[in-house]
C-alpha positions in Angstrom: -36.8 7.8 -47.3 -36.7 4.2 -46.1 -38.8 3.3 -43.1 -35.8 2.5 -41.0 -34.4 6.0 -41.5 -37.7 7.6 -40.6 -38.0 5.5 -37.5 -34.5 6.4 -36.5 -35.1 10.1 -36.9 -38.4 9.9 -35.0 -36.7 8.2 -32.0 -33.8 10.7 -32.2 -36.3 13.6 -32.1 -38.0 12.0 -29.1 -34.7 11.6 -27.3 -34.1 15.4 -27.8 -37.5 16.1 -26.3 -36.7 14.0 -23.2 -33.3 15.7 -22.8 -35.1 19.1 -23.0 -37.5 17.8 -20.3 -34.6 16.7 -18.1 -32.9 20.1 -18.5 -36.1 21.9 -17.6 -36.5 19.8 -14.5 -32.9 20.4 -13.5 -33.5 24.2 -14.0 -36.4 24.1 -11.5 -34.7 21.7 -9.1 -31.5 23.6 -8.7 -33.1 27.0 -8.1 -33.8 28.2 -4.5 -37.5 28.6 -4.8 -40.6 28.3 -2.6 -40.4 24.6 -1.7 -44.2 24.0 -2.0 -44.4 25.5 -5.5 -41.3 23.7 -6.6 -42.4 20.4 -5.2 -45.8 20.6 -7.0 -44.2 21.5 -10.3 -41.8 18.5 -10.0 -44.7 16.2 -9.0 -46.4 17.2 -12.3 -43.2 16.6 -14.1 -42.9 13.1 -12.6 -46.5 12.2 -13.6 -45.7 13.5 -17.0 -42.8 11.0 -17.2 -44.9 8.2 -15.9 -47.7 8.8 -18.4 -45.1 9.3 -21.2 -43.8 5.8 -20.3 -47.2 4.2 -20.0 -48.6 5.4 -23.3 -46.3 3.6 -25.7 -46.8 0.4 -23.7 -50.5 0.7 -24.1 -50.5 1.9 -27.7 -47.6 -0.1 -29.3 -47.1 -2.9 -26.9 -50.7 -4.0 -26.0 -52.5 -2.4 -28.9 -55.2 -1.0 -26.5 -56.3 2.0 -28.4 -58.9 3.4 -26.0 -56.8 3.0 -22.8 -53.9 4.6 -24.8 -56.2 7.4 -25.8 -57.1 8.0 -22.1 -53.4 8.0 -21.2 -52.8 10.5 -24.0 -55.5 12.8 -22.7 -53.9 12.6 -19.3 -50.4 13.1 -20.8 -51.6 16.3 -22.6 -53.2 17.6 -19.4 -50.2 16.8 -17.3 -47.8 18.2 -19.8 -49.9 21.4 -19.9 -50.0 21.6 -16.1 -46.2 21.0 -15.9 -45.6 23.7 -18.4 -47.9 26.1 -16.6 -46.2 25.4 -13.2 -42.7 25.6 -14.6 -43.6 29.0 -16.3 -44.5 30.4 -12.9 -41.1 29.4 -11.6 -38.6 29.8 -14.5 -39.3 31.0 -18.0 -36.4 29.0 -19.5 -37.6 25.8 -18.0 -41.0 26.4 -19.4 -39.6 27.2 -22.8 -37.8 23.8 -22.8 -41.1 22.0 -22.3 -43.0 23.7 -25.1 -41.8 21.2 -27.8 -42.8 18.2 -25.7 -46.3 19.8 -25.1 -46.7 20.1 -28.9 -45.6 16.5 -29.3 -48.2 15.3 -26.8 -50.9 17.2 -28.7 -49.9 15.5 -31.9 -49.7 12.1 -30.1 -53.2 12.6 -28.9 -54.4 13.5 -32.4 -52.8 10.4 -33.9 -54.1 8.1 -31.1 -57.6 9.5 -31.5 -57.5 9.0 -35.2 -56.4 5.4 -34.8 -59.1 4.8 -32.2 -61.8 6.4 -34.4 -60.9 4.4 -37.5 -60.7 1.1 -35.6 -63.5 1.1 -33.0 
């Protein structure tokens, strides 16, 4: 498979993960739940989005492997906390976040490998 096709499929899969994240957040946001628990879950979701946006800038854009690795650790932690909080509020929303959580773990593994081989 040519590299262009592989990159296109990777970005397409990532887009699907972000659509699933949006659907999960919508599922939590639209339900009449305890406001404090809902707000905390959505705050974790927002931090997950922010870290998800910062990581590629550090890794691909700035080529800063150690800061990207720290962001990846934070992203895995935040994605796990988001998944846990969503699971306590809505099982479908939590299910929609499972693929992204798996993706963040693989992202952490790849980033750690790049850092280990290049430090």
